[in-house]
C-alpha positions as MATLAB code, in Angstrom:
seq = 'MGYPSQKLPMNFKSMPQVDVPQGRNGKHKAVVTRILSDLDQIEEGVALKVPLAQLIDSKEKVRSALNRATRKGGRNVATASDGTFLYVWNETPSAQDSRPVEHQAVYPRRQ';
ca = [
     127.774   -4.278   36.168;
     124.587   -2.897   35.132;
     124.182    0.374   31.912;
     124.359    4.120   32.664;
     121.291    5.529   33.487;
     121.830    8.748   30.903;
     122.342    7.973   27.040;
     126.101    9.246   26.085;
     125.986   11.493   23.396;
     126.249    9.358   19.430;
     130.007    9.496   18.421;
     127.955    8.776   14.407;
     125.441    9.807   12.481;
     122.865    7.123   11.559;
     120.930    6.459    9.176;
     118.207    3.742    7.972;
     119.334   -0.131    7.359;
     117.080   -0.439    4.108;
     119.276    2.769    2.895;
     122.712    1.398    3.726;
     124.685    0.697    0.129;
     124.718   -3.186   -0.586;
     128.015   -4.913   -2.178;
     131.497   -3.557   -3.195;
     131.816   -1.318   -6.213;
     135.435   -0.431   -5.740;
     137.190    2.217   -8.672;
     139.135   -0.084  -10.590;
     135.207   -2.564  -10.825;
     134.239   -0.634  -14.794;
     138.136   -1.495  -15.921;
     138.056   -4.865  -14.674;
     134.241   -5.499  -15.839;
     135.618   -4.136  -19.130;
     139.065   -6.368  -19.352;
     136.654   -9.415  -18.669;
     134.268   -8.461  -20.956;
     136.361   -8.105  -23.748;
     138.569  -11.833  -22.556;
     135.329  -13.233  -23.507;
     134.864  -12.308  -26.317;
     138.483  -12.629  -27.687;
     140.331  -16.145  -29.623;
     143.028  -18.054  -27.920;
     146.268  -16.483  -28.593;
     144.762  -13.459  -28.749;
     146.046  -10.199  -25.815;
     143.858   -7.373  -25.304;
     146.345   -4.097  -24.886;
     145.161   -1.827  -21.976;
     147.288    1.247  -21.985;
     148.532    2.300  -19.356;
     147.742    6.112  -19.411;
     143.547    4.964  -19.565;
     143.865    4.045  -15.547;
     142.694    5.602  -12.913;
     145.269    3.713  -10.452;
     148.560    1.951  -11.114;
     148.729   -1.660  -13.108;
     149.273   -3.324   -9.795;
     146.303   -2.359   -8.001;
     144.561   -2.793  -11.449;
     146.579   -6.536  -11.579;
     145.698   -7.028   -8.198;
     141.821   -5.937   -9.012;
     141.907   -8.169  -11.599;
     143.323  -10.989   -9.968;
     139.678  -11.038   -7.289;
     137.813  -11.145  -10.004;
     139.833  -14.088  -11.770;
     139.693  -15.708   -8.628;
     136.472  -15.194   -8.553;
     135.053  -16.203  -11.429;
     137.788  -19.567  -11.417;
     139.110  -18.306  -14.851;
     143.185  -18.508  -16.212;
     143.742  -14.968  -17.185;
     147.757  -14.455  -17.503;
     148.926  -10.482  -17.383;
     152.573   -8.938  -18.945;
     153.950   -4.857  -18.965;
     155.535   -2.241  -20.945;
     155.681    1.037  -20.144;
     153.108    1.787  -21.914;
     150.514   -0.736  -22.145;
     149.114   -3.660  -19.665;
     149.038   -6.541  -21.592;
     146.102   -9.507  -20.222;
     144.931  -12.489  -22.125;
     142.692  -15.974  -21.093;
     145.607  -18.645  -20.658;
     145.834  -21.656  -21.705;
     147.201  -24.475  -19.363;
     150.263  -25.871  -22.107;
     151.021  -21.624  -22.687;
     151.244  -22.405  -19.176;
     153.697  -24.607  -18.503;
     155.897  -23.430  -21.520;
     156.771  -19.689  -19.847;
     159.574  -19.108  -17.283;
     158.289  -19.077  -13.942;
     159.552  -15.042  -13.560;
     156.984  -14.108  -16.494;
     153.695  -15.877  -15.244;
     151.108  -14.331  -13.994;
     148.774  -17.199  -13.936;
     144.943  -17.009  -12.579;
     142.762  -19.766  -12.285;
     140.353  -19.475  -14.902;
     135.669  -20.193  -14.910;
     135.747  -23.931  -16.245;
];
């Protein structure tokens, strides 16, 4: 079976491949990058208080983005929240075992 002899009209616009943006910078990248930067600077036993009102999206979506970033970076990070803040801290192995399972949201930590 051969190709049609007549060209069909294009459905989409085209552009040179060298002009295609590379990488994925999602809308949560800025806040996740800031959280990870602060986590690198805090001491053990200290949690970050991220105001929910300052988040671009829901805390669940920011948590998911943070989870993806920490897994990719091999970090253990835990989160909690109330009606005002998202709390984020570097999780230590001993702290993981001391909290009830339903309160643990632990992501791998960079070694």
